[in-house]
N, C-alpha and C positions, 0 to 999 in steps of 0.2 A: 524402743520400749523394752526390748529384751535385756538391755543392760541395767535397767532401773533396779531390780532386786539386788544385784551385785553391788551397786553403788550404795544402796541403803545399808547393806550388811557391812561394807567397808567403813561407812560413817559411824555405825554403831560400835565398831571395834576400835575407833580412834582412842588412844590412851588418855585417860583422865577426864575426858569430856564426852558427853552424849551429843545427840543431834540438837536438842532444844536447849540452847544456852544463849545468853545475851552476847557474850564475848568469846571468841576463839583464840587459840594460842598465837595466831599471826596478826591479830588486831593490834593497832589500826593499820590497814593497808594504805600505802602511799601511792602505789601505782596499780592501774588496772591489771588483771591477770593477762598473761601473754595472749594476744588476739588469735582467734581461730582463723585459719586461712579462708579468704573470700574467693570462691571459685567462679561464680557467675553473676558478677555485679553488672547491672544494666545502666547505661547512660539514659538520662531522662531530661525533659524540658518541662518547665512550668510556665503556664500562661500568666503574665503579669495581671491582665485584666480579670481573669478568672480568680486569681488569688485575692485581688481587691474585693471582688463581689462576694465570694464565699466568706471572707473574714468580716466583712461589714454587715451582711445580712444575718449571719448566724455563725459566730466564731467557732471553728471546729476544735476538737480535742476534748479530753476529760476535764471537767471543772470540779471545784470543791463542792461537796454535797451540802445541802442546806443544814446549817447548824454544826457543821464539822469541817475538817480540813484534811487535805492529803499532803503529808510531809514530803519534803524534797527527796528524790531518789538519786541513785548514782553517786552516793557519798559514802565515806567510811564512817567508823564509829566516832570520829571526832567531828563529824558534820562537814568534812571537807570533800570536795570533788577529788577523785583520784586522777593522777596524771595519766595521759594516754591520748586517745584519738580526738578528744574534744578540748583538752586544757592541760596546761603545765604550771607547776609552782615556779613563780618568778619573783618579782620585786619584793613583795611582802614577806616572802619566805626566805629569800636570800637577797639582801639589798644589792641592786645593780649599781655599778658605777655610772658616772655621767656618760662616759664613752659607750658603755653597754646600752644605755638608754637611747643614745643617738643612733647606734647601729641597728637596733631592733633585731629582726630575725636573720640578718645577713650583714649588710653594711660594707662589704668588701668586694662586691661584684657589680658595679655599674657597667653599662654598655661600654665596650672598648671604643675609644675615640680616635684611635690611630689607624682606622681602616673603614671600609664602606659598611653601611647598614643596608641590608637587603630587605626591602619591603615585601612581605609574603602574603599579607592580607590587609584589607582596609575597610573602614566605614566612612562613607562619603556623605551620608545624610546626617541631619541634626545640626544643632548650633555648634557643638564642639566635636567634630569628627576626630578619628584617630586611626592608627594602623598598628600592625604587628611587624616587628623586624627581627632579623637574625644579625647579630654583630659579627665582627671579624672572626671571633672564636666560635661562632655557631650557636651562641646562646640566644634564646628567644625572649623578647620583651614586648609588653603591651605599652604603646605610647599614647598618652592621654594629655589633652591640652586644657587650658583655662578658657572660659568664655571671653570673647574679644572685649566685652565691656568691663571685665574685672580681671586684669592680669594678676597672676599669682594666687588668686582666691581658691580655686578648686585644687590646684597642685599643692598649695600650702596646707589646706585642710586635710587632704588625703595623707600627706606626710605625717602630720602631727597625730591625727586620730589613729592611724595604723600603728604608730609607735606606742601610743597609750594603750591600745588594746593588746599589743604584744606584752607590755610590762604587766598588764593585768592577767596574763596567762593564756590568751587565746592564740590560735594559729592564724597567722596573717601572711600575705605575700611580702617579698623583699622589695621595697619601693625606693626610688631615688628621684630627687629633683635634678633635672639635667638641663643644660643649655647646649644646643647643637646647631651647626651651620647647615643650610639646606643642601650643600653640595656633598654631604656625607651620605645622602640617600641615593639608592639605586633600586629600580623596580625589578623584582624577581620575575621569573618566567611563569606564564599561565596564571597570573593573579587575577581573580575575578572580583567584581563589585556588584552590588544590587542597586537598581534604580528605585525611584519612589514607589513603583508598583510591585517591587519585589522580584523583578526580572534580573537575572544575572547576565553579565557580559564581561568581556575581557577588560581589565584595567589598563589605562594608557598613561603615559607621562603627564598628559594634561590633567587627568584626574588627580594625580599626586600634587601637581602645582596648585590646583583649585582647592585642595584641602589646606595647603599652607597659606593660601590667600585669605582664608576664612578664620585664621587664628592670629593672635597677637605676635608681632615680631619686635624684638628689642632694638634699641638704637644701634647696637653693634652688628645687626644683621642676623643674630641668632634667634632661635626659638626656645622658649622655656616649656618644659613638659614634665610629666611624671613617667618614669620608666619602671614598669612593674614586671619583675622577672617571672617568667612562667613557673608555675608550681611543679615540683618533681612528681611524676606519676601520670596516670590517666585520669582526666577530668570526667566526672560522671553527672555533672549538673548539680543544682542546688538541693539542699535538704529543707525539710519542713520544720516548723516550730511546734509540731504536734505529731503523735504517732511514732513509728519506727520504720526503718527500711526493711522490707521483707527479704531482700537479697543479701542482707548483712547479718551473719549469725552473731556478731558482737554488739549489734545495736538492739539492746533488750529493754532499755528504759524509755518509756514514752517521753518524747522531747519536751512536752509541756510540763513535765515533772522533774526535769534535770535542773539541779541547782545552778550550774554554770550558765544555763539559758534563762531561767527565771530571773536570776540576779543581774543578768546583763542589762535589764531595764535601766538600772542606775548608771551603768557605764555609758549607755546610749544617751541618757538624759544629760550626763555630764558634758558630752561633746555635741549635744543636740543632733544625734544621728537619727533623725526622724525617718530616714529611709531604711531602717533596720527591719528588713523583711526577707523572705526566702530568696528573692531574686538576687540579693547581695550576699549569698553564701555559695559555697561550692564544696562538694564531696570529691575527694581525690583518692584513687586506688594507688597505694604506694607499696613498694617492695620492702621487705624486712626479713631478718634471719628466720623468723617463725612463719613466714609466708606472707602473701599479699593481704593487705587489710585496708580499710577505708579511714582516711583522716578528714576531719571536718574543719573548714576554714571560713573565716569572715573576710570579706574583701569589698572593694569599691567604697572608700570613705570620702569620696569627693563631695557628698552631700552632708557635710558636717560643719560646725563652727561658723555658721551663717552662710555657707555656700549651698547652692542648690545644684551643683555640678555644672549645669549649662547656663545658670543664671544665678542672681542673688536669691537666696531662699525667701519664701513667703513669710510675712510677719506672723502668720498663723502657725508656722512650723513649731512643733512641740507643744503648742497651746491647746489644740483640739484636733480631732480626727478630720480627715477629708470630709466625712459625713457622719454626723451623730444625731440621733433622734432628739435628744434633749436640747442641744444647741440649735437645731433647726426649729424646734417648737418655740424656744425663747425668741428667736428672731422673727418668727411668724406672729407671735402674740404682741411683740413690741414694735411691729412694723419695721424691724431692722434698726431701731433706735438704741437697743441695749449694747453697751460697749464692753466687749470681753476684755479680761485682764491683759491678754497679750497685745491688744491694740494700743496700750498705753506705754509700750516699751520705747526706749530711745536708743538709737544706734550711732556709731561714731562717724559715719560718712567716709570711711576709708575703703577704697576699692578692693583691697586684698582681704578685707574682713567680711563684707556683706552684713548680714543681720545676725549678730551674736552679742548677747548681753548677759548680765548677771543680776542686775538690780531687782528684776521681777521674777527671777527663776525660782520655781517651786518644784522640787523633785517629786513630791507626792502628786502633783497635778500634771506632770509632763507625760505626753503620749506620743507615740509614733504616728505615721500617716494614717494607719488603720489598725484595728485591734490585733494584738499579737498573743496567741494562746498561752505561751510560756510566761510572758510579762504579766498577764492577767492573773496567773496563779501564784505570783510571788507572795511570800510571807515575810514577817519581820526577821526571821533568822536567815532567810535568803538575802535580804537587803543588808543585814549586818555583815555577812560574809563578803559582799562586794564593797560595802562602805569602808571596811577596815583596809582593804587594798587601795582604794582610791585615796584615802587620807594619808596613806603611807608614801604617796608621791608628794614629797615636800616641795616648797617653793623652788629650790635649786634644781630639783629633778624636772619640774615643769619647764623651767627656763631652758634646761639642756635639750629637752624634746622640742620646744618651740624653735630653737635655733636651726633645727633640721629643715624648717620650711624655707629658709634662706630668703626672707622678705627683704626687699630693697628699701622699704619704708619702715624705719624703726618703730613708728607709731603702731603699725600692725602687730608686730611681735609683742609690744608692751600691752596693747589692748587684749590680745588673745590670752596672754599669760595671766594677766590680772583677772580676767573673767573666769578662766579655768580655776584659779586659786579660790575665788569667791564662790563659785559653783561647787567646788570640792567641799568647802567648809559647810555649805548649806546641806549638802548630801549627808555629811557626817553628823551634823546636829539632828537632822530629821531621823536618820536610821538609829543612832545611838540613844535616842529618847525612848524607843519602843522595846529594846532589850538591854540587859546589862552589857555594857561594852567591855567585857573582860575577856582576855584571850591569852595565848602563849602560856598555857598552864604547864608547870613542871613541879616535881617534888624532889626535895633534897635539903640536906642540912636540918632535918627535923621539921620542915615547913612546906606548906603548899604555896607556891608563888604564881603570880600572874601579872599581866600588864593591863592597866586601864587604858584602852586604846584611845578613848576620847580625851583623857587628860594628856596623854603623850602627844596628841595632835594639837594641843592648845585649845580644845573645844569645850572645856569645862573643868571645874575643880575635881580632884580625885574623889571617888565615891567612898563612903564609909561602909565597908563591906563586912557582913556578918557571915559566919561559917558554922554549920552544924554537921556532925559526922554520923555515919552509919556503917556498920558492916554490911556487905552486899552478897546475897545468895545468887550466884551467877546462873544457876539452873532454874530456881524459882522466880528469879528477877524481882526479889523483894529485899528491902533494906530494913535493918534493925538499929535503932538509935544506940549510940555509945556515948559515954561521958566525954566531955571536952567540947570546947567551942573555940573558934578563932582559927587562924591559919596553921597553928602547931599541929603536927600529925599526932593522932591518938596512938596508944600502944598497939603495935602490930606483932603479936607473938609468933605468928606462923604465916605460911603462904595463904593467899586468898585475895578477895576483892573488898575495897572500901569505896564509899561514896561521900563526897563533900557537897553539900548544898549551899550555894552562895546566894545571898540576898544583899540588899543595900537600903540604907535609910532613905525614905522618901520615894522608893520605887516599889509600891505594892504590886504583888503578882508577878514581878519580874525575878526570875531565878535562873541560876546556871548549876546544873548537876555535873560534877567532875568525878569520873570513875578512875580509881587507881588499882593496879594489880601488883601484888608483892609476890615475887618468886625468888626464894633465897635472899641474897643481898640486893637484888634488883627491884626497884620500885618505879613503875611506869604509869603515865597517864594514858589510858586506853579508850576513854570515852568522854564526850562532852554533849550535853543536851540543854537546850534553852527553852524556857517557857515564858509566856507573857499573857497579860489579860487581853482577851479579845474585845474589840470595840463592838458596839451593838450592830448586828447585821454582818459583821466581818467574820471570816473563818479563823 
């Protein structure tokens, strides 16, 4: 508190700009400020059952007020999340090659196959048990298997979905589909396992053999698995989709209001990641030149693309919550005779696919297993931000990512790729109908230019865009109309700010305000704001 007056004086003395202005000289920020060192981060565990209960009975986190809305936070003046601990600019911002999409966050460090794998911990319970190994080079990997009934299903889904989330900018582990012989394994010293009652005992070679007996073995005697390389740093446990971490000075934006978490609803809907909850996230304390800080990861994508990790996913997956008051009431009143939409879906009957389809997919109706506070707060501009990234993954990009699943049945790759393409287009059409799908604004050659994202993706004809111009008072945050209309820049005799307000024929209430800053010969786009008409009862 003693430093506050000095900080205020310093801000007041900043050249050319006071404290209360809409745009500052360094806007728009692309990266988060250098993180403050994290000194006392605490590892924590979350109870899966408690999480389900609290989110089902009374979803936590701050919600939109009645008749109003809380705009997304953690964004720059362009409405973009800033690169850093949560997210990075990737495919939409710099088109990745097919090889980059296949590699994902690493792609060059699978477990070494020319030496023993030392098993250092294991999980023997459950339908698809697994273990942790150190390869010959001392690198740590989590080894996860498919359910015996559906070879290649969970490992393929994990591979594809993790690569998609990486292309969309999220932090994910470096995963590999591997095939290994059983004789490469050796049991480490003092490895313990838990029995069904939670009692620990020393693991024996027989325990390891029993694990392998319960998973699918190929005709050549090898086992297929996902090898997920351990994340660099100290793991601290999952994060929540609401609130902030009290032990992280950099975590200042309530998670339910982060654009990168709100908009992730559409990414999860795309791949049917109904298991998108806190238990499948992880916070990691990493070292950096500026000091140790926390990075936030998504992980465990085995329950996507029709897979339920240890079994084929339920037909209900994505169609409704595990428990919902409305659906329960409907079934009660109709004595269970009402047929929900998801029950009419048809699936291919391919073991490696499970239950994944696109014919009945509706991104507006898709839900995870139970309410997610960030997803529930999403607004049309949140959805636009994600949808523009999703549709930028073209058919060839999706094919390249699906290749990494290494399906032995070509029908599986064809079905998954086609469903992803069709679901992608449904997401784009739904999101781009609610806000003007204009982006990539730039000024030059006497004109304001933009991209019609929907038209570029083949999801509709180009919009007939109208433009009106204003000078903009950066301190008063007020615009004054100037003569001129259309994309041609109005006369700009000196330094200052201008605002272009874009609309389109047949899109009442949908506008995009684009802010320009002129300084000398330089003209930059420094702000973008989207407006839309609210549906009755919606924020």
